[in-house]
C-alpha positions in Angstrom: -197.7 27.1 93.3 -199.2 27.7 96.8 -198.2 31.3 97.8 -199.4 31.2 101.4 -196.6 33.0 103.3 -196.3 30.2 105.9 -197.4 27.2 103.9 -194.2 25.2 104.4 -193.9 25.6 108.2 -197.7 25.3 108.7 -197.6 22.1 106.7 -194.7 20.9 108.8 -196.6 21.7 112.0 -199.7 19.8 110.8 -197.6 16.8 109.9 -195.6 16.7 113.2 -198.8 16.9 115.3 -200.4 14.1 113.3 -197.3 11.9 113.3 -196.2 12.7 116.9 -199.6 12.5 118.5 -201.5 10.0 116.3 -198.8 7.7 115.1 -199.0 8.3 111.3 -196.3 7.1 109.0 -193.9 10.0 108.3 -192.8 9.0 104.8 -196.4 8.5 103.5 -197.8 11.6 105.2 -194.9 13.8 103.9 -195.6 12.7 100.3 -199.3 13.5 100.7 -198.5 16.9 102.1 -196.2 17.8 99.3 -198.8 17.0 96.7 -201.6 18.8 98.6 -199.7 22.0 99.2 -198.1 22.2 95.6 -194.8 23.2 97.1 -191.8 24.0 94.8 -188.5 22.1 95.0 -187.0 24.5 97.6 -190.0 24.3 99.9 -190.2 20.6 99.5 -186.6 20.3 100.7 -187.3 22.6 103.6 -190.5 20.7 104.6 -188.6 17.4 104.5 -185.8 18.8 106.6 -188.0 20.3 109.2 -190.3 17.3 109.6 -187.6 14.6 109.7 -185.2 16.7 111.7 -187.7 17.6 114.4 -188.8 13.9 114.6 -185.2 12.7 114.7 -184.3 15.1 117.6 -187.6 15.0 119.5 -186.1 14.0 122.9 -183.2 16.4 122.6 -185.6 19.3 121.7 -187.7 18.4 124.6 -184.6 18.5 126.9 -183.7 21.9 125.4 -187.1 23.4 126.0 -187.8 22.0 129.5 -186.0 24.8 131.5 -187.9 27.4 129.5 -191.4 25.8 129.6 -191.0 23.9 132.9 -194.4 22.5 134.0 -196.6 24.9 132.1 -199.4 23.1 130.4 -199.5 23.8 126.7 -201.5 22.6 123.8 -200.0 19.8 121.7 -199.7 21.9 118.6 -197.8 24.6 120.6 -195.4 22.0 121.8 -194.7 20.8 118.3 -194.4 24.4 117.1 -191.7 25.0 119.7 -190.0 21.8 118.8 -189.8 22.7 115.1 -188.8 26.3 115.9 -185.9 25.2 118.2 -184.8 22.6 115.7 -184.4 25.4 113.1 -182.5 27.6 115.6 -180.1 24.9 116.7 -179.6 22.8 113.6 -180.3 24.9 110.4 -177.6 27.5 110.0 -179.1 29.0 106.9 -182.4 29.9 108.6 -181.9 33.1 110.7 -183.4 33.2 114.2 -185.4 36.3 113.3 -187.2 34.4 110.5 -188.0 31.6 112.9 -189.4 34.0 115.5 -191.5 35.9 113.0 -193.1 32.8 111.3 -193.6 31.0 114.6 -195.4 34.0 116.1 -197.6 34.5 113.0 -198.5 30.8 113.1 -199.4 31.1 116.8 -201.7 34.1 116.1 -203.4 32.3 113.2 -203.9 29.0 115.1 -204.3 30.4 118.6 -204.4 33.9 120.0 -202.2 36.7 121.1 -201.4 35.2 124.4 -200.0 32.0 122.8 -198.0 34.1 120.3 -196.5 36.1 123.2 -195.6 32.9 125.0 -194.0 31.3 122.0 -192.0 34.5 121.2 -190.9 34.7 124.9 -189.6 31.1 125.0 -187.7 31.4 121.7 -186.1 34.7 122.6 -185.1 33.4 126.0 -183.4 30.4 124.4 -181.6 32.7 122.0 -180.4 34.8 124.9 -179.5 32.1 127.4 -178.7 29.2 125.2 -179.9 25.6 125.5 -178.8 23.3 128.4 -175.7 21.1 127.9 -176.2 17.5 127.1 -172.9 16.8 128.8 -174.5 17.7 132.2 -176.4 14.4 132.1 -174.3 12.0 134.2 -175.9 8.7 133.3 -174.2 7.6 130.0 -177.3 5.7 128.9 -179.6 8.7 129.5 -177.1 11.1 128.0 -176.9 9.0 124.8 -180.7 8.6 124.8 -181.2 12.4 125.0 -178.3 13.4 122.7 -179.5 11.1 119.9 -183.3 11.0 120.7 -183.5 7.2 121.1 -185.8 5.8 123.9 -183.8 4.9 127.0 -185.0 1.3 127.1 -183.8 0.8 123.5 -180.4 2.3 124.1 -179.9 0.1 127.2 -181.1 -2.9 125.2 -178.6 -2.2 122.4 -175.8 -1.6 125.0 -176.6 -5.0 126.6 -176.6 -6.8 123.3 -173.8 -5.0 121.3 -171.8 -2.9 123.8 -171.6 0.9 124.2 -169.2 1.6 121.3 -171.4 0.0 118.6 -174.6 1.5 120.2 -173.1 4.9 120.3 -172.0 4.7 116.6 -175.4 3.4 115.6 -177.4 6.0 117.5 -175.4 8.9 115.9 -175.6 7.3 112.5 -179.4 7.1 112.8 -179.4 10.9 112.8 -177.6 11.2 109.5 -179.2 11.3 106.1 -178.2 8.3 104.1 -177.5 8.5 100.4 -180.0 7.3 97.8 -179.2 4.0 96.3 -180.7 2.4 93.1 -180.6 -1.1 91.7 -180.3 -1.4 87.9 -182.5 -3.7 85.9 -179.8 -5.6 84.1 -182.1 -7.1 81.5 -182.7 -3.6 80.3 -179.4 -1.8 81.0 -176.1 -2.9 82.6 -174.7 -0.9 85.5 -171.6 0.5 83.7 -173.8 2.0 81.0 -176.1 3.5 83.7 -173.2 4.9 85.7 -171.7 6.5 82.6 -175.1 8.1 81.6 -175.7 9.5 85.1 -172.2 10.9 85.3 -172.6 12.6 81.9 -175.8 14.1 83.2 -174.0 15.7 86.2 -174.8 13.1 88.9 -172.1 12.1 91.5 -172.5 8.3 91.6 -170.5 5.3 92.7 -170.9 1.5 92.2 -172.2 -0.4 95.2 -169.7 -2.4 97.1 -172.2 -5.2 98.0 -174.2 -5.7 94.8 -173.1 -5.6 91.1 -176.5 -4.0 90.3 -176.3 -1.3 92.9 -175.4 2.4 92.4 -175.0 4.9 95.2 -176.3 8.4 94.2 -174.1 10.9 96.1 -175.5 14.0 94.4 -178.5 14.5 92.1 -182.2 13.8 92.2 -182.6 10.4 90.5 -186.4 10.5 90.9 -186.6 13.2 88.2 -184.2 11.4 85.8 -185.4 9.4 82.8 -183.5 6.2 83.9 -185.9 6.1 87.0 -189.0 7.3 85.2 -188.4 4.7 82.4 -187.9 1.9 85.0 -184.3 1.1 84.1 -183.7 1.0 87.8 -185.5 1.0 91.1 -184.9 2.5 94.5 -183.4 0.0 97.0 -181.1 0.2 100.0 -177.8 -1.5 99.7 -178.4 -3.7 102.8 -181.7 -4.8 101.2 -179.9 -5.6 97.9 -177.5 -8.0 99.8 -180.4 -10.3 100.5 -180.9 -11.5 96.9 -177.2 -11.4 96.3 -176.8 -14.0 99.1 -179.5 -16.4 97.9 -177.2 -18.2 95.4 -179.7 -18.0 92.6 -179.5 -19.7 89.2 -182.0 -19.4 86.3 -184.9 -21.8 86.1 -185.3 -22.1 89.9 -188.7 -22.0 91.7 -188.4 -19.5 94.5 -190.8 -18.5 97.3 -190.8 -15.0 98.7 -193.0 -15.5 101.8 -193.4 -11.9 103.0 -192.9 -10.0 99.8 -194.4 -6.4 99.7 -193.5 -3.9 98.4 -191.5 -6.2 96.0 -188.0 -4.9 96.0 -186.5 -8.2 96.9 -188.9 -10.2 94.7 -188.0 -8.2 91.6 -184.3 -8.5 92.5 -184.7 -12.3 92.7 -186.4 -12.3 89.3 -183.5 -10.3 87.8 -181.1 -12.8 89.3 -183.1 -15.6 87.6 -182.7 -13.6 84.4 -186.5 -13.8 84.4 -186.3 -17.5 83.7 -187.9 -19.5 86.5 -190.7 -18.6 88.9 -191.0 -16.3 91.9 -194.1 -17.0 94.0 -194.6 -13.9 96.1 -197.0 -13.6 99.0 -198.1 -10.8 101.3 -200.6 -10.9 104.2 -202.6 -8.0 102.6 -204.1 -8.1 99.1 -203.3 -4.4 98.4 -199.7 -5.0 99.2 -199.5 -8.1 97.0 -200.8 -5.8 94.2 -197.8 -3.5 94.8 -195.5 -6.4 94.1 -197.3 -7.1 90.8 -197.1 -3.4 89.9 -193.3 -3.3 90.6 -192.8 -6.4 88.5 -194.8 -4.8 85.6 -192.8 -1.6 85.8 -189.5 -3.5 85.6 -190.9 -5.8 82.8 -190.5 -9.0 84.8 -192.7 -11.9 83.8 -191.6 -14.5 86.3 -193.2 -13.0 89.4 -196.7 -14.2 90.6 -197.9 -12.3 93.6 -200.9 -13.4 95.8 -202.4 -12.7 99.2 -201.8 -15.2 101.9 -200.6 -15.5 105.5 -197.1 -16.8 105.4 -197.8 -19.0 108.4 -200.3 -21.0 106.3 -198.4 -21.4 103.1 -197.8 -25.1 104.0 -201.5 -25.5 103.4 -201.2 -24.1 99.9 -198.0 -25.7 98.7 -196.8 -29.3 98.9 -193.7 -30.1 101.0 -190.3 -29.6 99.3 -191.7 -27.4 96.5 -189.0 -24.7 96.3 -185.3 -24.4 95.4 -185.0 -21.2 97.5 -187.2 -19.6 100.1 -186.9 -16.0 101.3 -188.4 -15.1 104.7 -188.0 -11.3 104.8 -189.9 -11.3 108.0 -192.2 -8.6 109.5 -190.0 -7.0 112.1 -189.6 -4.0 114.5 -187.9 -1.9 111.8 -185.2 -0.7 114.1 -182.7 -0.8 111.3 -184.5 1.9 109.2 -184.8 4.7 111.7 -183.0 7.2 109.5 -185.8 7.1 106.9 -188.6 6.3 109.4 -187.7 8.1 112.6 -191.2 7.8 114.1 -190.7 4.1 114.6 -188.3 4.6 117.6 -191.0 6.5 119.5 -193.8 4.0 118.8 -192.1 0.7 119.8 -191.9 -1.0 123.2 -189.9 -4.0 124.2 -193.0 -6.2 124.3 -193.5 -5.5 120.5 -190.2 -7.2 119.8 -191.1 -10.4 121.7 -194.5 -10.6 119.9 -192.8 -10.1 116.5 -190.2 -12.7 117.3 -192.9 -15.3 118.0 -194.5 -14.5 114.6 -191.1 -14.7 112.8 -190.3 -18.0 114.4 -193.7 -19.5 113.4 -193.2 -18.3 109.8 -189.6 -19.6 109.6 -190.5 -23.0 111.0 -193.3 -23.5 108.5 -191.0 -22.6 105.6 -188.6 -25.5 106.5 -191.3 -27.9 105.3 -191.5 -26.3 101.9 -187.8 -26.3 100.9 -186.4 -29.0 98.7 -183.8 -31.2 100.4 -180.9 -29.5 98.6 -182.5 -26.0 98.8 -181.5 -22.9 100.8 -183.6 -20.9 103.1 -182.8 -17.2 103.6 -184.0 -15.3 106.6 -183.7 -11.5 106.8 -185.0 -8.5 108.8 -184.5 -4.8 108.6 -183.9 -4.6 112.3 -181.1 -4.5 114.8 -182.1 -6.8 117.7 -180.8 -10.2 118.7 -184.3 -11.5 119.8 -185.5 -11.1 116.2 -182.2 -12.2 114.7 -179.4 -14.3 116.2 -181.4 -15.6 119.2 -184.3 -16.6 116.9 -182.0 -18.6 114.6 -180.4 -20.3 117.6 -183.9 -21.2 118.9 -184.9 -22.7 115.6 -181.7 -24.7 115.2 -182.0 -26.0 118.7 -185.5 -27.4 117.9 -184.7 -28.6 114.4 -181.5 -30.7 114.7 -181.4 -31.5 111.0 -180.9 -27.8 110.0 -177.8 -25.6 110.2 -176.4 -22.3 109.0 -174.9 -22.7 105.6 -171.2 -22.1 106.1 -170.6 -21.1 102.5 -172.8 -18.1 103.2 -170.0 -16.5 105.1 -167.5 -17.2 102.4 -169.7 -15.4 99.9 -170.1 -12.2 101.9 -168.6 -9.1 100.3 -165.1 -8.4 101.7 -166.2 -5.2 103.3 -168.5 -7.1 105.5 -166.8 -10.5 105.9 -164.8 -9.6 109.1 -167.2 -7.0 110.6 -168.4 -6.8 114.2 -171.8 -8.1 113.1 -170.6 -11.5 112.1 -171.8 -14.4 114.4 -172.2 -18.1 114.0 -175.9 -17.4 113.1 -175.5 -14.9 110.3 -174.5 -11.2 109.7 -176.0 -8.3 111.6 -175.3 -5.2 109.5 -175.3 -2.0 111.5 -176.3 1.4 109.9 -172.7 2.6 110.3 -171.1 -0.4 108.5 -171.6 0.7 104.9 -173.8 3.8 105.6 -177.0 1.9 104.8 -180.0 0.4 106.7 -179.5 -2.0 109.6 -180.2 -5.5 108.4 -179.8 -9.1 109.5 -179.3 -11.9 106.9 -178.6 -15.6 107.2 -178.9 -18.7 105.1 -180.1 -22.1 106.4 -179.7 -25.6 104.9 -180.5 -29.1 105.9 -177.6 -31.0 107.4 -175.9 -33.5 105.1 -176.5 -36.2 107.6 
């Protein structure tokens, strides 16, 4: 084990500078840092808490620090050291202030010089003495919500315009909360009831999912270290994501296209719904990602999946018209529904990105209509919360293609917990993070009109 006295917080600082200033992916870099620093379980938990917490509350921490730093020009690493220090002081009750002061000053000395150490110490002690400024002092409700929950102002306003203040406020606050781990059983290996009983015997606090008969919500316990995960009797998947395959109305021996498949969670779920009898043709734009789909299929002992590299916008050049019983377009999107697990996304997106993605989504979706059998069903999903990528895009497609419509039986098959929620529209269902404490997701199902 690495015994450097400040290894955890030094690693956290390195990660935050890299993610915050260079745009690295937080979840990938965090995994790499844990392996590199050989941290024990306790330090891994602290590292995860500090990194994700500081990223989640970045705007709020900036607001807290502004009166004490004002316009003083400081190095980027000093800024992030102050952010992570104030995060610990304000949000981590088990970490005493004196420990934060001591370690922050020592890191300042090691990375900079005595002058920086004195500056950091002075700022932190002033905050302890005077307290941070009140969020309630911000008069503009959009700005107040933006700062309080560290969501960009343009995004908060966009959500308020699209969904109203009440839903937006709930969503922004939910995005700051840690969501429970959820797993999907591989039913061809072990049924859910058996897995639930085994985990309960082993001291886990688990509950059956309310949206998938394969899903399990892990309230307490580290499933990653348990044999059921290591032996691939289950896989990690968010409940919202599980709902996609559940709503595809799958029967064995179908031929199904997963147009944007990586990393393979939905493709393997589809194969399980097929009872591994049939064929899942899975594509991804990148060859390495297509191999991830193959790897996941192998781990779960599924033979019906065939993964390849291709641009979803050109699949009509590979396959003949009306080749598939079901098509899934889990489209590349802005990812605004997964901010709890990837908080850096909210700082790296701008409104223009959403419009660009919507054009790509539309192009893919329109091409897929040519490949579906006449009596087939086309499922469109995204892990985002934005009408331009979701409802408005479906409306645009149906306006252009008058021989297509939303499958009305889709709404009848929704789980009861979602069937009358605020996210239901004539174009599908927008799941908000607060609905079932899962990711934000949009799902709909399209069919050709009977006429």
